[in-house]
N, C-alpha and C positions, 0 to 999 in steps of 0.2 A: 607505501601508504595503504592502510586497510580500506577495503571496499565494504560498503554496507549492502546487505542482501535482505530481501523480503522473505519472510516465512509465509510463502504463498498459501499454504493450507490454512493458516490462521486467518488470513484475510478472507479467504473463500468461506470459511466457517462463519465468520462475522457477517458476510453478505447473505448467506443462507438464513442465519438466525434472524436477521433484520429484513428478510425478503427484498434484497436489493439486487438489481441488475447491475452490470458494469456501468451503464449510463447513470443509474441512480447513485452509485458510489461516486462517480466522477462529480456529479452535482453536489453531493454531500461534502466532498472534499474540496470543492471549488477548484477542480483541475480539469484540463481538457480530457475528453473521453479518449482521444488517441493516446494520451500519456498513460492512462489507467490500462487501456487495452494492451499496449506494448509492454508495460511492466509485468502484467499478469501472465503474458506469454513468453517472458524472458527475452524479449526483443530490445529491451531498454533497461539500463541500470536505474536503480532508485537514486535520486539526487536529493540535495538538502531540502528543496521545496516540497517534494513528495513526502519525505520523512516528517517534516514539520506539519504538513496538512493532515497526515494520518494520525500523528500523535495528538494534535490539537482537536480534531473532530471525532475521534473514535473512543478516546479514553484509555487506549492501550499505553502501557509503559514500553520504552524502547526494546527491552529484552524480550517482551512478549511477542513482538511481531517482526523484529529485525535482528540480524546477527552480522558480525564482521568476520573476516577471514584473516585476522592477524595472528 
């Protein structure tokens, strides 16, 4: 089964462009700060909720910010 991975540099660029801290991003995505923190540091894989929140709240297309290892 293919795993979904975050293009971390894309999300970090989005945060910088929009002057968002990790806490601000968590609020914007309606996710727990610890989830955002752990995903950005590679301590947690992205799950369906994280993917859905990012796509819904940032305007990114899937291929712009995520990739699979299939």
